[in-house]
TORVEXDREN-152410 format. One record per residue (C-alpha): x, y, z; residue number from 1. Coordinates in nm, 4 decimals, always signed. Layout:
[rec [X,Y,Z],NUM];
...
END
This chain:
[rec [-0.0024,+0.0096,+0.0114],1];
[rec [+0.1363,+0.3642,-0.1026],2];
[rec [+0.1871,+0.5847,+0.1942],3];
[rec [+0.0142,+0.8355,+0.0907],4];
[rec [-0.3509,+0.6993,+0.1543],5];
[rec [-0.1934,+0.5957,+0.4604],6];
[rec [-0.1106,+0.9432,+0.5810],7];
[rec [-0.4499,+1.0552,+0.4507],8];
[rec [-0.6436,+0.7414,+0.7005],9];
[rec [-0.4603,+0.8242,+1.0083],10];
[rec [-0.5060,+1.1809,+0.9798],11];
[rec [-0.8003,+1.1408,+1.2125],12];
[rec [-0.5854,+0.9566,+1.4825],13];
[rec [-0.2938,+1.1916,+1.5067],14];
[rec [-0.2717,+1.5158,+1.6507],15];
[rec [-0.4129,+1.8121,+1.5135],16];
[rec [-0.1516,+2.0241,+1.3837],17];
[rec [-0.0879,+2.4082,+1.4865],18];
[rec [-0.3360,+2.6508,+1.2775],19];
[rec [-0.2670,+2.6786,+0.9039],20];
[rec [-0.0185,+2.3412,+0.8588],21];
[rec [-0.0889,+1.9733,+0.7551],22];
[rec [-0.0323,+1.7237,+0.9442],23];
[rec [+0.3296,+1.6137,+0.9708],24];
[rec [+0.3420,+1.3731,+1.2869],25];
[rec [+0.4744,+1.0519,+1.0598],26];
[rec [+0.8108,+1.0502,+0.8606],27];
[rec [+0.8163,+0.9797,+0.5297],28];
[rec [+1.0317,+0.6283,+0.6487],29];
[rec [+0.7633,+0.5246,+0.9695],30];
[rec [+0.4917,+0.5509,+0.6782],31];
[rec [+0.7376,+0.3150,+0.4660],32];
[rec [+0.7541,+0.1138,+0.7715],33];
[rec [+0.4023,+0.0662,+0.8456],34];
[rec [+0.3258,+0.0367,+0.4619],35];
[rec [+0.5452,-0.2827,+0.4968],36];
[rec [+0.3548,-0.4003,+0.8041],37];
[rec [+0.0738,-0.4049,+0.6196],38];
[rec [+0.1884,-0.5830,+0.3123],39];
[rec [+0.3369,-0.8512,+0.5230],40];
[rec [+0.0189,-0.8905,+0.7018],41];
[rec [-0.2006,-0.9188,+0.4119],42];
[rec [+0.0112,-1.1976,+0.2706],43];
[rec [+0.0315,-1.3840,+0.6337],44];
[rec [-0.3502,-1.3291,+0.6906],45];
[rec [-0.4297,-1.5651,+0.3851],46];
[rec [-0.2428,-1.8556,+0.5673],47];
[rec [-0.3215,-1.7842,+0.9090],48];
[rec [-0.6058,-1.5878,+1.0488],49];
[rec [-0.4100,-1.2883,+1.2111],50];
[rec [-0.7375,-1.0196,+1.1446],51];
[rec [-1.1086,-1.0885,+1.0355],52];
[rec [-1.0125,-0.7698,+0.8746],53];
[rec [-0.9136,-0.8218,+0.5197],54];
[rec [-0.9068,-0.4396,+0.3048],55];
[rec [-0.6057,-0.2528,+0.3118],56];
[rec [-0.7841,+0.0898,+0.4007],57];
[rec [-0.9804,-0.0730,+0.6888],58];
[rec [-0.6431,-0.1730,+0.8258],59];
[rec [-0.5042,+0.1361,+0.8561],60];
[rec [-0.7824,+0.2534,+1.0427],61];
[rec [-0.8813,+0.0384,+1.2325],62];
[rec [-0.5777,-0.1736,+1.3605],63];
[rec [-0.2924,+0.1004,+1.3204],64];
[rec [-0.5281,+0.4272,+1.3700],65];
[rec [-0.6481,+0.2668,+1.7173],66];
[rec [-0.2935,+0.1710,+1.7771],67];
[rec [-0.1168,+0.5044,+1.7022],68];
[rec [-0.4197,+0.7018,+1.9125],69];
[rec [-0.2794,+0.5124,+2.1815],70];
[rec [+0.0530,+0.5614,+2.1453],71];
[rec [+0.0361,+1.0206,+2.1173],72];
[rec [-0.1441,+0.9746,+2.4209],73];
[rec [+0.1370,+0.7314,+2.5939],74];
[rec [+0.4226,+0.8839,+2.4336],75];
[rec [+0.3275,+1.2508,+2.3066],76];
[rec [+0.5625,+1.4152,+2.0282],77];
[rec [+0.7761,+1.6164,+2.1644],78];
[rec [+0.8163,+1.9740,+2.0373],79];
[rec [+1.1600,+1.9067,+1.9189],80];
[rec [+1.0327,+1.6328,+1.7471],81];
[rec [+0.7157,+1.7853,+1.6110],82];
[rec [+0.9504,+2.0702,+1.4381],83];
[rec [+1.1923,+1.8022,+1.3273],84];
[rec [+0.9256,+1.6120,+1.1285],85];
[rec [+0.7260,+1.9466,+1.0169],86];
[rec [+1.0891,+2.1011,+0.9000],87];
[rec [+1.1200,+1.7869,+0.6650],88];
[rec [+0.7694,+1.7793,+0.4746],89];
[rec [+0.8098,+1.7834,+0.1062],90];
[rec [+0.6106,+1.9845,-0.1374],91];
[rec [+0.3669,+1.7007,-0.1998],92];
[rec [+0.2391,+1.6897,+0.1538],93];
[rec [+0.3622,+1.4700,+0.2574],94];
[rec [+0.7000,+1.3886,+0.5410],95];
[rec [+0.9870,+1.3922,+0.3405],96];
[rec [+1.2184,+1.0903,+0.4650],97];
[rec [+1.3836,+1.1053,+0.7785],98];
[rec [+1.5724,+0.9220,+1.0410],99];
[rec [+1.3439,+0.9051,+1.3441],100];
[rec [+1.4677,+1.0803,+1.6889],101];
[rec [+1.6961,+0.8854,+1.8632],102];
[rec [+1.6216,+0.7626,+2.2671],103];
[rec [+1.8490,+1.0281,+2.4319],104];
[rec [+1.6881,+1.3326,+2.2361],105];
[rec [+1.3449,+1.2317,+2.4075],106];
[rec [+1.4054,+1.0348,+2.6953],107];
[rec [+1.6901,+0.9964,+2.9672],108];
[rec [+1.5700,+0.6593,+3.0134],109];
[rec [+1.4146,+0.4469,+2.7320],110];
[rec [+1.0114,+0.4051,+2.8425],111];
[rec [+1.0038,-0.0425,+2.8529],112];
[rec [+0.6381,-0.1231,+2.6905],113];
[rec [+0.4834,-0.5055,+2.7183],114];
[rec [+0.1949,-0.5574,+2.4739],115];
[rec [+0.0188,-0.8549,+2.6083],116];
[rec [-0.1716,-1.0591,+2.3775],117];
[rec [-0.0214,-0.8970,+2.0641],118];
[rec [-0.2118,-1.1039,+1.8192],119];
[rec [-0.0999,-0.9222,+1.4769],120];
[rec [+0.1450,-0.6365,+1.6625],121];
[rec [-0.1487,-0.4041,+1.7772],122];
[rec [-0.1150,-0.1624,+1.9535],123];
[rec [+0.2755,-0.2749,+2.0104],124];
[rec [+0.4251,-0.2579,+1.6688],125];
[rec [+0.2860,+0.0736,+1.5680],126];
[rec [+0.3916,+0.2692,+1.9288],127];
[rec [+0.7272,+0.1116,+1.8273],128];
[rec [+0.7045,+0.2778,+1.5230],129];
[rec [+0.5474,+0.5873,+1.6440],130];
[rec [+0.8168,+0.6434,+1.9123],131];
[rec [+1.1338,+0.3888,+1.8257],132];
[rec [+1.3268,+0.5016,+2.1510],133];
[rec [+1.1597,+0.2243,+2.3376],134];
[rec [+1.2242,-0.0962,+2.4795],135];
[rec [+0.9284,-0.2896,+2.3349],136];
[rec [+0.8154,-0.6916,+2.4436],137];
[rec [+0.5486,-0.8538,+2.3025],138];
[rec [+0.3662,-1.1292,+2.4554],139];
[rec [+0.1775,-1.3652,+2.2348],140];
[rec [+0.1246,-1.7629,+2.2834],141];
[rec [+0.0870,-1.8796,+1.9309],142];
[rec [+0.4211,-2.0139,+1.8180],143];
[rec [+0.2529,-1.8893,+1.4255],144];
[rec [+0.1587,-1.5298,+1.5347],145];
[rec [+0.4970,-1.5170,+1.7212],146];
[rec [+0.6950,-1.6042,+1.3921],147];
[rec [+0.5097,-1.3266,+1.2100],148];
[rec [+0.5661,-1.0656,+1.4628],149];
[rec [+0.9523,-1.1803,+1.4400],150];
[rec [+0.8924,-1.1522,+1.0195],151];
[rec [+0.7559,-0.7686,+1.0843],152];
[rec [+1.0093,-0.6814,+1.2936],153];
[rec [+1.3114,-0.7984,+1.0608],154];
[rec [+1.1352,-0.6313,+0.7512],155];
[rec [+1.0540,-0.2637,+0.9064],156];
[rec [+1.4176,-0.2868,+1.0697],157];
[rec [+1.2936,-0.2472,+1.4668],158];
[rec [+1.5150,-0.2831,+1.7001],159];
[rec [+1.5406,-0.3236,+2.0997],160];
[rec [+1.1378,-0.5065,+2.0056],161];
[rec [+1.2052,-0.9187,+2.2343],162];
[rec [+0.8966,-1.1760,+2.1178],163];
[rec [+0.7899,-1.4051,+2.3958],164];
[rec [+0.6202,-1.6721,+2.2855],165];
[rec [+0.4055,-1.7847,+2.5908],166];
[rec [+0.1221,-1.6798,+2.8037],167];
[rec [+0.1637,-1.3192,+3.0401],168];
[rec [+0.1466,-1.6218,+3.3585],169];
[rec [+0.4486,-1.7884,+3.1847],170];
[rec [+0.6151,-1.4545,+3.0967],171];
[rec [+0.5816,-1.3030,+3.4906],172];
[rec [+0.7796,-1.6744,+3.5934],173];
[rec [+1.0231,-1.6077,+3.3417],174];
[rec [+1.1402,-1.3312,+3.5226],175];
[rec [+1.4529,-1.0947,+3.3991],176];
[rec [+1.6075,-1.3041,+3.1349],177];
[rec [+1.3405,-1.1940,+2.8421],178];
[rec [+1.3924,-0.8234,+2.9061],179];
[rec [+1.5091,-0.6772,+2.5911],180];
[rec [+1.7306,-0.3502,+2.7633],181];
[rec [+2.0492,-0.6082,+2.9449],182];
[rec [+2.0797,-0.2751,+3.1633],183];
[rec [+1.7123,-0.3666,+3.2822],184];
[rec [+1.7746,-0.7240,+3.3618],185];
[rec [+2.0818,-0.6784,+3.5507],186];
[rec [+1.9007,-0.4591,+3.7882],187];
[rec [+1.6079,-0.6596,+3.8764],188];
[rec [+1.4364,-0.9834,+3.8493],189];
[rec [+1.0970,-0.8169,+3.8087],190];
[rec [+0.9790,-0.7870,+3.4762],191];
[rec [+0.7493,-0.4571,+3.5332],192];
[rec [+0.7098,-0.2023,+3.2676],193];
[rec [+0.6675,+0.1126,+3.2521],194];
[rec [+0.3441,+0.1115,+3.0076],195];
[rec [+0.1251,-0.1856,+2.9378],196];
[rec [-0.0532,-0.2605,+2.6847],197];
[rec [-0.3911,-0.4724,+2.6528],198];
[rec [-0.6302,-0.4871,+2.2986],199];
[rec [-0.9322,-0.7418,+2.1643],200];
[rec [-0.7827,-1.0203,+2.3670],201];
[rec [-0.9785,-1.3043,+2.4990],202];
[rec [-1.0809,-1.3796,+2.8279],203];
[rec [-1.0508,-1.0081,+2.8750],204];
[rec [-1.1772,-1.0354,+3.2728],205];
[rec [-0.9365,-1.2961,+3.3509],206];
[rec [-0.5739,-1.1718,+3.1384],207];
[rec [-0.6861,-0.8034,+3.2859],208];
[rec [-0.5255,-0.8729,+3.6507],209];
[rec [-0.2271,-1.0846,+3.4923],210];
[rec [-0.1941,-0.7524,+3.3191],211];
[rec [-0.2256,-0.5408,+3.5937],212];
[rec [+0.0749,-0.7318,+3.7608],213];
[rec [+0.3468,-0.6351,+3.5063],214];
[rec [+0.2912,-0.2827,+3.5686],215];
[rec [+0.6070,-0.1097,+3.7508],216];
[rec [+0.4817,+0.0957,+4.0195],217];
[rec [+0.3508,+0.4337,+3.8985],218];
[rec [+0.3404,+0.3016,+3.5650],219];
[rec [+0.0766,+0.2906,+3.2979],220];
[rec [-0.2070,+0.0414,+3.1782],221];
[rec [-0.3242,+0.1205,+2.8328],222];
[rec [-0.6334,-0.0839,+2.7212],223];
[rec [-0.8216,-0.0187,+2.3876],224];
[rec [-1.1441,-0.1835,+2.4791],225];
[rec [-1.5360,-0.1296,+2.4265],226];
[rec [-1.7388,+0.1268,+2.6538],227];
[rec [-1.9174,-0.1893,+2.7811],228];
[rec [-1.5702,-0.3095,+2.9080],229];
[rec [-1.5433,+0.0387,+3.1095],230];
[rec [-1.7403,-0.0413,+3.4199],231];
[rec [-1.5865,-0.4029,+3.4536],232];
[rec [-1.2200,-0.2880,+3.4536],233];
[rec [-1.2706,-0.0312,+3.7158],234];
[rec [-1.4298,-0.2821,+3.9471],235];
[rec [-1.1709,-0.5322,+3.8657],236];
[rec [-0.8647,-0.2828,+3.9492],237];
[rec [-0.9894,-0.0563,+4.1374],238];
[rec [-0.6363,+0.0522,+4.3404],239];
[rec [-0.5473,+0.1718,+3.9823],240];
[rec [-0.6037,+0.5915,+3.8996],241];
[rec [-0.7896,+0.5751,+3.6242],242];
[rec [-0.8424,+0.8506,+3.3815],243];
[rec [-1.1770,+0.9233,+3.1461],244];
[rec [-1.2219,+0.7102,+2.8814],245];
[rec [-1.1103,+0.9243,+2.5678],246];
[rec [-1.3529,+0.7912,+2.2590],247];
[rec [-1.1516,+0.6450,+1.9710],248];
[rec [-1.2002,+0.8134,+1.6401],249];
[rec [-1.4125,+0.6744,+1.3797],250];
[rec [-1.5694,+0.4613,+1.6432],251];
[rec [-1.8962,+0.4740,+1.8189],252];
[rec [-1.8048,+0.2204,+2.0984],253];
[rec [-1.4419,+0.1487,+2.1723],254];
[rec [-1.2039,+0.4141,+2.3746],255];
[rec [-0.9325,+0.4301,+2.4992],256];
[rec [-0.8349,+0.3726,+2.8754],257];
[rec [-0.5726,+0.4806,+3.0642],258];
[rec [-0.4560,+0.3625,+3.5083],259];
[rec [-0.1873,+0.4518,+3.6620],260];
[rec [-0.0617,+0.1788,+3.9225],261];
[rec [-0.0245,+0.3304,+4.2691],262];
[rec [+0.3404,+0.3744,+4.3977],263];
[rec [+0.4793,+0.1689,+4.6261],264];
END
């Protein structure tokens, strides 16, 4: 899929630009990564069931759009990064090729994100494309899906991404050896993350408390869920401090729900 229509389809999910400016929040290099990702997803989806969404345009809005909407709320673009992306715009209105900013440009210490029940990689991999400085682990128990995730990571040249093929309970038990950052592994056996994401998983109410145990003190749990699941989330995790649900663009029932774990 070409990058120009991808950028147009993603516009409703990205930050509103300053007055008089067109959106410039994804560099051409990032749009190319998304294009490559979509091509691989369509090929693999013909062999294994990665997503029920078959139309490429719908894949952009329903999967990438929702994931990037979460990314911009969890990891906002810095003013420096925004200026850099705007300054690299080409004459046709899409961002010119640019190398995404390094971790040192945006964070003193790269955030560590865990995506529980990664499936086809949403929202974890689009968040990594949006914020390449993060350290990412994708937890996926299906071996074929885990192989697909590794193929996308290889093809899009993403670094500091780990695929854990197993259940979240097994990840907790595996401790530090599966963390992508050796500095973290050397400092603590606890695999808790700064951000944990959860989207469209089976047995949501049984997985949610497990996902919550993976959140570091003062870390955040980000859920992409239906409005009907909000109340049960509050009831299951009363110790988290929850933001108001944020409606997802182009959806009538889905929301982004972010909770913060109490510091210990």
